[in-house]
MIMITI-20031 format. One line per 8 residues: number of its first residue (from 1); for each residue x, y, z of N, C-alpha, C. Coordinates in Angstrom, 2 decimals. Example, Ala and Ser with C-alpha at 12.3 -4.5 7.8 and 13.67 -1.06 7.14 Angstrom:
! residues 2
1) 13.19:-5.69:7.80:12.30:-4.50:7.80:13.20:-3.30:7.80; 12.85:-2.25:7.08:13.67:-1.06:7.14:12.90:0.03:7.87
! end
This chain:
! residues 226
1) 112.83:49.70:64.86:113.32:51.07:65.00:113.63:51.65:63.62; 113.30:52.88:63.42:113.60:53.57:62.17:115.10:53.62:61.96; 115.55:53.15:60.77:116.99:53.11:60.50:117.62:54.50:60.55; 116.84:55.54:60.20:117.39:56.89:60.21:117.70:57.38:61.61; 116.99:56.79:62.61:117.21:57.21:63.99:118.26:56.38:64.70; 118.72:55.29:64.08:119.66:54.38:64.72:120.98:55.06:65.08; 121.63:55.82:64.19:122.89:56.46:64.56:122.73:57.42:65.74; 121.62:58.13:65.78:121.40:59.07:66.90:121.20:58.31:68.21
9) 120.51:57.17:68.16:120.30:56.36:69.37:121.62:55.80:69.88; 122.46:55.30:68.98:123.77:54.78:69.37:124.63:55.88:69.99; 124.59:57.06:69.39:125.36:58.18:69.92:124.87:58.55:71.33; 123.55:58.51:71.53:122.98:58.88:72.83:123.44:57.89:73.90; 123.37:56.58:73.63:123.78:55.58:74.62:125.29:55.63:74.87; 126.07:55.91:73.85:127.51:56.03:74.02:127.84:57.22:74.91; 127.16:58.32:74.69:127.37:59.52:75.49:126.99:59.27:76.95; 125.88:58.59:77.21:125.46:58.29:78.57:126.46:57.38:79.27
17) 127.04:56.44:78.55:128.02:55.54:79.16:129.29:56.28:79.53; 129.68:57.26:78.72:130.86:58.06:79.05:130.62:58.90:80.30; 129.43:59.44:80.42:129.12:60.25:81.60:129.07:59.40:82.86; 128.75:58.15:82.71:128.62:57.28:83.88:129.96:56.79:84.39; 131.07:57.02:83.70:132.38:56.58:84.14:132.74:57.27:85.45; 133.46:56.53:86.29:133.83:57.05:87.61:135.07:57.93:87.49; 134.91:59.11:86.96:136.02:60.06:86.86:135.47:61.46:87.10; 136.23:62.23:87.81:135.77:63.57:88.18:136.86:64.59:87.89
25) 136.49:65.69:87.29:137.40:66.80:87.07:136.74:68.08:87.51; 137.40:69.19:87.24:136.87:70.47:87.65:136.96:71.46:86.51; 135.92:72.25:86.38:135.93:73.36:85.45:136.05:74.64:86.26; 137.06:75.45:85.96:137.27:76.69:86.69:136.64:77.85:85.93; 135.77:78.59:86.60:135.04:79.71:85.99:135.47:81.00:86.67; 136.35:81.77:86.04:136.82:83.02:86.66:135.90:84.20:86.36; 135.53:84.94:87.38:134.65:86.10:87.27:135.25:87.27:88.05; 134.68:88.44:87.82:134.98:89.59:88.65:133.74:90.47:88.75
33) 133.69:91.25:89.81:132.62:92.21:90.01:133.24:93.50:90.52; 132.73:94.63:90.05:133.27:95.92:90.48:132.14:96.94:90.58; 132.34:97.90:91.45:131.49:99.08:91.49:132.32:100.24:90.99; 131.67:101.23:90.37:132.45:102.33:89.82:131.67:103.63:89.84; 132.42:104.71:89.73:131.85:106.05:89.61:132.19:106.57:88.22; 131.18:106.94:87.46:131.39:107.39:86.08:131.28:108.91:85.97; 132.22:109.51:85.25:132.22:110.96:85.06:132.31:111.29:83.58; 131.65:112.37:83.19:131.81:112.88:81.83:132.98:113.85:81.84
41) 134.15:113.35:81.53:135.36:114.18:81.59:136.49:113.50:80.84; 137.52:114.28:80.56:138.74:113.74:79.99:139.57:113.07:81.09; 140.57:112.26:80.73:141.39:111.61:81.76:142.01:112.62:82.72; 142.10:112.22:83.98:142.69:113.01:85.07:141.83:114.19:85.48; 140.62:114.30:84.93:139.71:115.36:85.35:138.88:114.92:86.54; 138.16:115.87:87.13:137.24:115.61:88.25:137.93:114.88:89.40; 139.22:115.21:89.65:139.95:114.59:90.76:139.92:113.07:90.68; 140.04:112.54:89.46:140.02:111.10:89.20:138.71:110.45:89.62
49) 137.64:111.25:89.78:136.36:110.70:90.17:136.26:110.30:91.63; 137.22:110.79:92.46:137.24:110.39:93.86:136.78:111.49:94.81; 137.10:112.74:94.53:136.73:113.83:95.41:136.23:115.00:94.59; 135.41:115.84:95.20:134.90:117.06:94.59:134.24:116.79:93.24; 133.52:115.71:93.15:132.83:115.38:91.91:131.53:114.67:92.25; 130.47:114.84:91.44:129.21:114.14:91.72:129.37:112.63:91.54; 128.52:111.89:92.23:128.56:110.43:92.16:127.56:109.95:91.11; 128.09:109.23:90.12:127.26:108.59:89.10:127.56:107.10:89.18
57) 126.81:106.35:89.99:127.20:104.98:90.35:126.99:103.99:89.22; 127.80:102.93:89.27:127.67:101.85:88.30:128.16:100.54:88.90; 127.79:99.45:88.25:128.24:98.12:88.66:128.57:97.32:87.40; 129.58:96.47:87.49:130.05:95.73:86.32:130.36:94.29:86.70; 129.86:93.34:85.89:130.16:91.92:86.05:131.01:91.47:84.85; 131.99:90.61:85.12:132.91:90.19:84.06:133.15:88.68:84.12; 133.27:88.09:82.94:133.81:86.75:82.81:135.21:86.89:82.24; 136.17:86.15:82.78:137.58:86.33:82.42:138.11:85.08:81.72
65) 138.87:85.31:80.67:139.51:84.20:79.95:141.00:84.51:79.83; 141.83:83.57:80.29:143.28:83.74:80.24:143.84:83.15:78.96; 144.50:83.97:78.16:145.11:83.51:76.92:146.53:83.00:77.15; 147.26:83.67:78.04:148.64:83.28:78.30:148.99:83.66:79.73; 149.53:82.71:80.47:149.88:82.96:81.87:151.29:82.43:82.14; 152.22:83.36:82.30:153.61:83.02:82.58:153.98:83.50:83.98; 155.22:83.27:84.37:155.66:83.65:85.71:155.54:85.15:85.93; 155.89:85.94:84.92:155.89:87.39:85.09:154.86:88.11:84.22
73) 154.33:87.46:83.22:153.41:88.11:82.30:152.12:87.32:82.16; 151.02:88.06:82.03:149.73:87.41:81.84:148.89:88.21:80.85; 148.30:87.50:79.88:147.37:88.11:78.92:146.00:87.54:79.18; 145.03:88.42:79.38:143.70:88.00:79.75:142.66:88.82:79.00; 141.51:88.24:78.74:140.41:88.94:78.09:139.18:88.87:78.98; 138.49:90.01:79.12:137.27:90.07:79.91:136.07:90.30:79.01; 134.93:89.74:79.39:133.66:89.96:78.71:132.73:90.58:79.75; 132.34:91.83:79.55:131.75:92.63:80.62:130.31:93.04:80.33
81) 129.53:93.05:81.40:128.17:93.59:81.39:128.09:94.61:82.51; 127.86:95.88:82.15:127.84:96.94:83.13:126.59:97.79:83.03; 126.32:98.52:84.11:125.18:99.42:84.14:125.56:100.63:85.01; 125.24:101.83:84.54:125.55:103.03:85.31:124.42:104.04:85.17; 124.38:104.99:86.12:123.34:106.00:86.13:123.97:107.38:86.28; 123.71:108.25:85.30:124.20:109.62:85.31:122.98:110.55:85.42; 122.79:111.11:86.60:121.58:111.89:86.88:121.44:113.07:85.92; 120.22:113.26:85.44:119.84:114.33:84.51:120.48:114.20:83.13
89) 121.16:113.12:82.88:121.77:112.92:81.57:121.32:111.60:80.96; 121.78:110.48:81.52:121.47:109.19:80.93:121.80:108.06:81.90; 121.24:106.92:81.63:121.73:105.69:82.24:121.95:104.70:81.13; 123.00:103.90:81.29:123.42:103.06:80.17:123.68:101.62:80.57; 123.52:100.75:79.59:123.85:99.34:79.71:125.03:99.07:78.78; 126.11:98.55:79.34:127.34:98.30:78.59:127.53:96.81:78.38; 127.91:96.44:77.17:128.26:95.07:76.83:129.52:95.14:75.97; 130.68:94.80:76.55:131.93:95.02:75.83:133.01:94.05:76.30
97) 134.13:94.05:75.61:135.25:93.18:75.94:136.52:94.02:76.05; 137.45:93.57:76.89:138.74:94.25:77.05:139.86:93.22:77.08; 141.01:93.62:76.55:142.22:92.80:76.57:143.16:93.36:77.64; 143.59:92.49:78.56:144.46:92.89:79.66:145.89:92.44:79.40; 146.84:93.27:79.84:148.21:92.80:80.06:148.53:93.04:81.53; 148.97:92.00:82.23:149.27:92.10:83.67:150.72:91.70:83.91; 151.47:92.56:84.60:152.87:92.31:84.91:152.98:91.80:86.35; 153.50:90.56:86.52:153.47:89.90:87.81:154.84:89.76:88.46
105) 155.75:90.66:88.12:157.09:90.59:88.70:157.07:90.84:90.21; 156.21:91.74:90.65:156.15:92.08:92.07:155.26:91.10:92.81; 155.58:90.82:94.06:154.93:89.75:94.79:153.50:90.07:95.19; 153.24:91.30:95.64:151.94:91.64:96.20:151.13:92.62:95.37; 151.69:93.11:94.26:151.00:94.11:93.47:151.30:93.91:92.00; 150.25:93.79:91.17:150.40:93.56:89.74:149.90:94.78:88.96; 150.78:95.55:88.31:150.31:96.60:87.40:149.66:95.97:86.17; 148.64:96.63:85.61:147.97:96.11:84.44:147.44:97.26:83.58
113) 147.21:96.95:82.31:146.68:97.95:81.38:146.01:97.21:80.23; 145.18:97.94:79.46:144.52:97.28:78.35:143.62:98.20:77.55; 142.99:97.62:76.54:142.08:98.34:75.66:140.84:97.48:75.42; 139.76:98.13:74.96:138.55:97.37:74.71:137.58:98.11:73.82; 136.49:97.44:73.47:135.44:98.03:72.64:134.18:97.21:72.81; 133.03:97.84:72.47:131.79:97.09:72.57:130.55:97.93:72.33; 129.46:97.49:72.92:128.13:98.05:72.67:127.63:98.79:73.90; 126.95:99.91:73.65:126.33:100.69:74.72:124.90:101.02:74.32
121) 123.96:100.79:75.24:122.58:101.21:75.02:122.27:102.27:76.06; 122.04:103.50:75.60:121.88:104.65:76.49:120.43:105.12:76.50; 119.91:105.36:77.70:118.56:105.88:77.90:118.66:107.27:78.51; 118.01:108.28:77.93:118.06:109.62:78.51:117.33:109.67:79.85; 117.88:110.42:80.78:117.26:110.56:82.10:116.39:111.81:82.15; 115.71:112.09:81.08:114.80:113.24:81.00:113.52:112.79:80.28; 112.41:113.28:80.71:111.15:112.97:80.04:111.03:113.79:78.77; 110.49:113.17:77.73:110.30:113.83:76.45:108.82:113.85:76.10
129) 108.37:114.98:75.48:106.98:115.15:75.12:106.86:115.63:73.68; 105.70:115.37:73.06:105.43:115.87:71.72:103.99:116.39:71.67; 103.75:117.30:70.74:102.43:117.90:70.59:101.56:116.99:69.72; 100.41:116.55:70.25:99.54:115.65:69.49:98.52:116.43:68.68; 97.63:115.70:67.99:96.65:116.34:67.11:95.61:117.15:67.87; 95.47:116.95:69.16:94.52:117.71:69.97:95.14:118.96:70.59; 96.39:119.24:70.22:97.05:120.41:70.76:97.55:120.21:72.19; 97.70:118.98:72.60:98.20:118.68:73.94:99.53:117.94:73.85
137) 100.35:118.14:74.90:101.63:117.46:74.94:101.46:116.09:75.62; 101.99:115.09:74.99:101.93:113.75:75.55:103.34:113.17:75.66; 103.51:112.34:76.65:104.83:111.77:76.92:105.21:110.75:75.84; 106.46:110.81:75.42:106.98:109.91:74.40:107.69:108.74:75.07; 107.37:107.54:74.63:108.12:106.38:75.10:109.49:106.36:74.43; 110.51:106.23:75.23:111.88:106.27:74.71:112.58:104.95:75.06; 112.93:104.22:74.02:113.59:102.93:74.21:115.10:103.03:74.15; 115.61:104.26:74.18:117.05:104.44:74.20:117.68:104.38:72.82
145) 119.01:104.52:72.81:119.76:104.54:71.55:120.88:103.51:71.58; 121.07:102.86:70.45:122.20:101.93:70.29:123.44:102.71:69.92; 124.51:102.51:70.68:125.74:103.24:70.43:126.93:102.31:70.60; 128.09:102.82:70.33:129.32:102.05:70.50:130.21:102.72:71.54; 131.15:101.95:72.06:132.09:102.49:73.03:133.46:101.86:72.81; 134.50:102.66:73.02:135.88:102.17:73.02:136.51:102.59:74.33; 137.42:101.80:74.85:137.95:102.08:76.17:139.44:101.75:76.25; 140.09:102.35:77.23:141.45:102.01:77.62:141.55:102.18:79.12
153) 142.49:101.52:79.75:142.53:101.58:81.21:143.92:101.23:81.74; 144.16:101.65:82.97:145.33:101.23:83.74:144.82:100.82:85.12; 145.57:99.96:85.81:145.10:99.53:87.11:146.15:98.79:87.89; 145.76:98.38:89.10:146.61:97.61:90.00:145.78:96.48:90.59; 146.40:95.28:90.69:145.76:94.12:91.30:146.58:93.66:92.48; 145.91:93.22:93.53:146.57:92.67:94.71:146.13:91.23:94.89; 146.99:90.23:94.60:146.60:88.82:94.77:146.36:88.49:96.23; 145.42:87.58:96.47:145.02:87.25:97.83:145.76:86.05:98.41
161) 146.66:85.42:97.61:147.47:84.31:98.10:148.93:84.61:97.82; 149.78:83.98:98.60:151.19:84.12:98.35:151.55:83.46:97.03; 152.39:84.11:96.27:152.78:83.58:94.98:153.48:82.23:95.14; 153.06:81.24:94.37:153.67:79.93:94.45:153.10:79.04:95.54; 152.11:79.55:96.30:151.52:78.78:97.39:150.05:78.44:97.13; 149.65:78.47:95.90:148.24:78.24:95.58:147.94:76.75:95.51; 146.72:76.33:95.89:146.35:74.92:95.77:146.21:74.52:94.31; 146.54:73.24:94.03:146.44:72.75:92.66:145.08:72.10:92.44
169) 144.62:72.11:91.18:143.34:71.50:90.83:143.53:70.55:89.66; 142.60:69.61:89.55:142.66:68.64:88.47:142.41:69.30:87.13; 143.21:68.95:86.15:143.03:69.47:84.80:141.72:68.94:84.22; 141.00:69.77:83.49:139.71:69.35:82.93:139.85:68.50:81.67; 141.05:68.42:81.11:141.23:67.65:79.87:142.09:66.41:80.08; 142.61:66.20:81.30:143.41:65.01:81.56:143.25:64.64:83.03; 143.18:63.34:83.33:142.80:62.91:84.67:143.95:62.98:85.67; 145.18:62.92:85.23:146.30:62.80:86.15:146.99:64.14:86.45
177) 147.03:65.03:85.49:147.82:66.24:85.68:147.08:67.26:86.53; 147.82:68.16:87.14:147.27:69.24:87.94:147.89:70.55:87.51; 147.24:71.63:87.85:147.76:72.95:87.52:147.30:73.94:88.58; 147.92:75.11:88.58:147.63:76.13:89.58:146.72:77.19:89.00; 145.54:77.41:89.55:144.63:78.42:89.03:145.07:79.81:89.46; 144.57:80.86:88.80:144.94:82.22:89.21:144.36:82.54:90.58; 145.06:83.35:91.38:144.56:83.68:92.72:143.41:84.67:92.65; 142.55:84.63:93.66:141.58:85.71:93.83:142.36:87.00:94.09
185) 141.78:88.13:93.68:142.53:89.38:93.84:141.57:90.56:93.97; 142.05:91.55:94.68:141.41:92.85:94.73:142.02:93.72:93.65; 141.24:94.63:93.06:141.81:95.47:92.01:141.16:96.85:92.01; 141.91:97.80:91.48:141.41:99.15:91.23:141.82:99.53:89.82; 140.87:100.05:89.05:141.09:100.34:87.64:140.58:101.73:87.31; 141.41:102.48:86.58:141.00:103.79:86.08:140.79:103.67:84.59; 139.54:103.83:84.15:139.14:103.57:82.77:138.74:104.87:82.07; 139.24:105.05:80.87:138.80:106.15:80.00:138.10:105.54:78.80
193) 136.84:105.98:78.56:136.11:105.42:77.43:135.31:106.50:76.71; 135.08:106.24:75.41:134.39:107.20:74.55:133.06:106.60:74.09; 132.04:107.44:74.12:130.70:107.06:73.68:130.40:107.73:72.35; 129.92:106.97:71.37:129.68:107.53:70.05:128.54:106.79:69.35; 127.73:107.53:68.56:127.70:109.01:68.53:126.81:109.54:69.64; 127.22:110.61:70.30:126.42:111.18:71.38:125.41:112.18:70.81; 125.87:113.34:70.39:125.05:114.30:69.65:125.83:114.64:68.39; 125.32:114.20:67.22:126.10:114.26:65.99:126.59:115.67:65.65
201) 125.75:116.68:65.81:126.12:118.04:65.41:126.71:118.86:66.54; 126.87:118.25:67.72:127.35:119.01:68.86:128.54:118.32:69.53; 128.32:117.14:70.07:129.39:116.37:70.70:129.32:114.94:70.15; 129.93:114.67:69.01:129.84:113.33:68.42:130.51:112.26:69.28; 131.58:112.63:69.97:132.28:111.70:70.87:132.21:112.26:72.29; 131.62:111.51:73.20:131.50:111.95:74.58:132.55:111.22:75.43; 133.50:111.95:76.03:134.52:111.31:76.87:133.97:110.98:78.25; 134.35:109.81:78.76:133.96:109.37:80.09:135.16:108.78:80.81
209) 135.17:108.92:82.12:136.16:108.23:82.96:135.42:107.48:84.05; 135.91:106.29:84.38:135.29:105.46:85.41:136.37:104.91:86.33; 136.14:105.05:87.62:137.04:104.49:88.61:136.39:103.24:89.19; 136.98:102.07:88.89:136.44:100.78:89.32:137.20:100.26:90.55; 136.47:99.72:91.49:137.04:98.99:92.63:136.33:97.66:92.69; 137.11:96.56:92.64:136.43:95.28:92.51:137.20:94.10:93.06; 136.63:92.93:92.82:137.17:91.67:93.32:137.05:90.61:92.24; 138.14:89.92:91.94:138.17:88.83:90.96:138.27:87.50:91.70
217) 137.49:86.52:91.28:137.44:85.25:91.99:137.18:84.12:90.99; 137.40:82.90:91.44:137.21:81.72:90.60:136.25:80.75:91.25; 135.25:80.31:90.49:134.30:79.30:90.95:134.75:77.95:90.41; 134.90:76.98:91.29:135.29:75.63:90.89:134.05:74.77:90.75; 133.76:74.32:89.54:132.59:73.50:89.26:133.00:72.07:88.99; 132.48:71.15:89.77:132.80:69.75:89.59:132.04:69.19:88.39; 132.74:68.45:87.53:132.11:67.83:86.36:132.50:66.36:86.31; 131.64:65.55:85.73:131.90:64.12:85.61:132.10:63.76:84.13
225) 132.73:62.62:83.94:132.93:62.14:82.59:134.10:62.77:81.91; 135.04:63.39:82.68:136.22:64.02:82.06:137.33:63.01:81.96
! end
């Protein structure tokens, strides 16, 4: 055997032996999904996006990471992928993160708020044409524009289990200890976000509001060798 490959071979067999040990833990993967209506307006406009306003539908998927979880306070970060359609204007793909603060003093309802920022790729919902060398108009392929977005939000969460009555799960870093995962919850969020740059010489910052209704849940994945 080549001496240069010996350390890698030893590492490979050691790793396989660790995986073969009879020990099982769980990795908890918290996610959320929401549907939302997006409006081009300042906060509190368009009847909060619920009545007397056009529907510009969207959907958002999130991965959630908890930084601090106490009896009454929780700090959480979301990593979001969203998509929305605004007829005759644009449709966009959102990739951004938000920091949550959640107050858990009340038993059945958790107020929350936060801020965020990220990337937006916007595609115009209008066909564009240009005059070619033959004097005819031809359709232009439009791959959209790279933009940025900043957001802030307020919301309410309703946990789906009684506080203090949640099942315990095995810790992923130690075989004996257990801990209580966050409960699944329903939530409603009112988000205000800015798109930039929209039209540099006309509307450099475009205000948007989105009303999200969603569900947060945790997937328990069994892992070996923990």
